[in-house]
C-alpha positions as CSV (number, residue, x, y, z in Angstrom):
1,M,104.3,25.2,-19.2
2,E,104.0,27.9,-16.5
3,F,106.9,26.2,-14.6
4,F,109.2,26.5,-17.7
5,T,108.4,30.2,-18.3
6,Q,109.2,31.0,-14.6
7,Y,112.4,29.0,-14.3
8,G,113.5,28.6,-17.9
9,S,116.4,31.0,-17.7
10,L,117.6,29.3,-14.5
11,I,117.4,25.9,-16.1
12,F,119.3,27.2,-19.1
13,V,122.1,28.6,-16.9
14,V,122.4,25.3,-15.0
15,I,122.6,23.3,-18.3
16,L,125.2,25.8,-19.6
17,M,127.3,25.3,-16.5
18,V,127.1,21.5,-16.7
19,V,128.2,21.6,-20.4
20,M,131.0,24.0,-19.6
21,Y,132.2,21.7,-16.9
22,L,132.1,18.7,-19.2
23,V,133.9,20.5,-22.0
24,M,136.5,22.5,-20.0
25,F,137.3,20.9,-16.7
26,L,137.1,17.2,-17.2
27,P,139.7,17.1,-20.1
28,Q,142.0,19.3,-18.0
29,K,141.8,16.9,-15.0
30,K,142.5,14.0,-17.4
31,R,145.7,15.7,-18.7
32,E,146.9,16.5,-15.2
33,K,146.4,12.9,-14.2
34,A,148.4,11.7,-17.2
35,V,151.3,14.2,-16.5
36,K,151.4,13.2,-12.8
37,Q,151.5,9.5,-13.8
38,M,154.3,10.2,-16.3
39,R,156.3,12.1,-13.6
40,N,155.9,9.2,-11.1
41,N,157.0,6.7,-13.7
42,L,160.3,8.4,-14.8
43,E,163.2,5.9,-15.1
44,V,166.9,6.2,-15.6
45,G,167.6,6.7,-19.4
46,D,164.4,8.6,-20.2
47,I,164.7,11.8,-22.2
48,V,162.7,14.6,-20.6
49,V,161.9,18.3,-21.1
50,T,161.6,20.6,-18.1
51,E,159.4,23.7,-17.8
52,S,162.4,25.9,-18.5
53,G,162.9,24.1,-21.8
54,I,166.0,22.1,-20.8
55,V,166.2,18.7,-22.5
56,G,168.2,16.0,-20.9
57,K,168.6,12.3,-20.0
58,V,167.5,11.1,-16.5
59,I,170.5,9.7,-14.7
60,S,169.1,9.5,-11.1
61,T,165.7,9.3,-9.5
62,R,166.8,8.4,-6.0
63,D,164.7,11.0,-4.1
64,M,160.9,10.9,-4.4
65,D,160.7,14.6,-5.3
66,T,164.0,15.2,-7.3
67,V,165.3,14.1,-10.7
68,T,168.9,14.5,-11.9
69,I,169.3,14.9,-15.6
70,E,172.4,15.1,-17.8
71,T,172.4,17.5,-20.7
72,G,174.8,18.9,-23.3
73,A,178.0,17.7,-24.9
74,D,179.9,18.2,-21.7
75,K,177.4,16.1,-19.7
76,T,176.4,18.7,-17.3
77,R,174.3,17.3,-14.4
78,L,171.3,19.3,-13.1
79,K,168.8,18.5,-10.3
80,F,165.2,19.4,-10.8
81,K,162.0,18.8,-8.8
82,R,159.8,16.3,-10.4
83,W,157.0,18.9,-10.9
84,A,159.4,20.8,-13.2
85,V,159.4,17.9,-15.8
86,I,156.6,18.6,-18.3
87,S,157.1,15.9,-20.9
88,K,159.0,12.7,-21.7
89,E,160.3,12.3,-25.2
90,E,159.7,9.0,-27.1
91,Q,162.9,7.2,-28.0
């Protein structure tokens, strides 16, 4: 019992840090992994949204780090880095 009274606050802080890690950081890592996998699996014809809010259809993924999308009624083509794509719309 004497051990707990001396180190009780230290044990509480350690437990609090472990819980905070489990609640905050693990879900964030899981989301980052899912987004990275989505970016790596982009295919021609996918509808994507970029960080700037531009929605378009993927027309080229030739380079490993760039994606060309087509957007708008006049079929404007824009090149983006893969990291700029934040989501893929379900068709």
